[in-house]
N, C-alpha and C positions, 0 to 999 in steps of 0.2 A: 324555906326560903324561897322568895318570889323571883322573878325575872329581873335582870339587871337593866338600868336605864338604857343602855345601847340596844339591847334586845327589844325593849318596849318602842324604842324609836323607830326600829325597823319594822315593826308591826304597823305603827302610825303611817309611815312612808309607804309601805306596801298596799295599805288600804286607801291612800289618797285622803287621809284625814276624815273618812266617811265610814258610818256604821255599816257592816257587811250585811246585815239583815235588811234594815229599812234605807239605808244610804243617806241618812241625815248627815250633814256637815257639822262636825264635832270640834273643830278648832275654835269656834266661838258661838255663843248664845247671848240671848238678851233677856234681861229680868222685866218685869211688867213697868218698871219705872225707865226702861230704856237703857239702864248701864249694862256693859258687857260684862260677861264672865268668859274665861277662856278655857279651853281643853276640857270639854265636858264629857269627853270619851272615856271609855274604860277598857283596859286591855284584859281580856278574859282568857281562861283555860278551856281548851275543846277537851281534852281529857282532863279530869280534875287533878288540881296540884297535888293533892293528897288522896289517899285512899278513901278518906272520910268525906270528901267533896263530890259533887255531882258530875259525872259518875266516877266513882272511886276505883271500879274494877275497869281495866283498860289494856290493850296491847301495847300502849305507849309505856316505855321503861320509865320508872321514877326519875332517874337523872335526865331524862329528855323532856319532862313535862314544862320546864321553862324556857325550851327553846322556841324561836320564832315560828317554827313549823307547827308548834302546837298552841299558838296563842292566836288569838282574833280580836279585832277592834269592833266594840259595841257602844251603842248609847246606853245610857243607865236603864231605860226602860227595857230595851232587848236583852240587857244582861240580866236583869231580874228574871224576864220572862223565860229566857234560855235556861237559866238554872232551874227554874220551877217546871218548865215544860219537860226538861231532861229526866226529872223524876217521875212525871206522870204519863208522857207521851212516847211510847216505844218508836215512832216514826221520827222524832226530834231527836236522833241519834248523833254519835260522835261522827259517823260516816256523812251525815246530812250537813252538819256544820262545816266539815273539812271541805265538802264540795261547794258550798257557799263561799267559804274563804278562798279557795283557789280559783273559782270562777270569777269573784269579783276583783282578786288580786291581778289576775289575767287581763281582765278588763282595763283596769287602772294602768297597768303597764303599756297596754296597746294604745289608749287614748293620750298618755302622756307622751308618748314616743312619736307622735305625729309632729313632723316639723312645722313651725308656722309659715314658713316660706313655700309651702306647697301650694299651687293655685289651681283653680278649676276653670276649664274653658267650657263656655256654653256653646254648643253647635246649634244653628238654626237650620232646620230642614223645612222645605216648602215642597209640596205637591198636591196632587187632587185626591180628595176623599169622595167617593161615590160621584166622580165626574165635577165636583166642585172644588174651587181653589181651597186649599187647606194649608195649615201651618200657622205659624206664630208671627206676628210682626217684631220688628227689631225692638221696638220699646217693650212688648211683652215678654220676649226672650230675656232682655237686660234686667226686666223687674224680677223675673222668676229666679 
């Protein structure tokens, strides 16, 4: 039994519609002829859905393997790569994928929480540098 649609949607939202590994935008892509295809992302399991999947042995209980906490949004290339590397590379572990997931989801939560009405004020400081007038002109400060 795979994850339900609501859980998959939570994974998509928490990842900002981007692959957790390569950060590719997964809500749309374009074929060579310019036509759009939608939702190319794949919701993958960190700890395998079954004991036969990569990796089958995990501390995650089988009844929790379809929870959003055990699911990660990947592009098709990274999904295939992650499954293959999990079998061959001991450093590409469940802990590594969980760390990527939580780091990326935390970043997405932070940047999407920044209110658009926050403004920045540029302060123009002037003074002398080694005895010569220093500082930026009003135009240079406004451009920066």
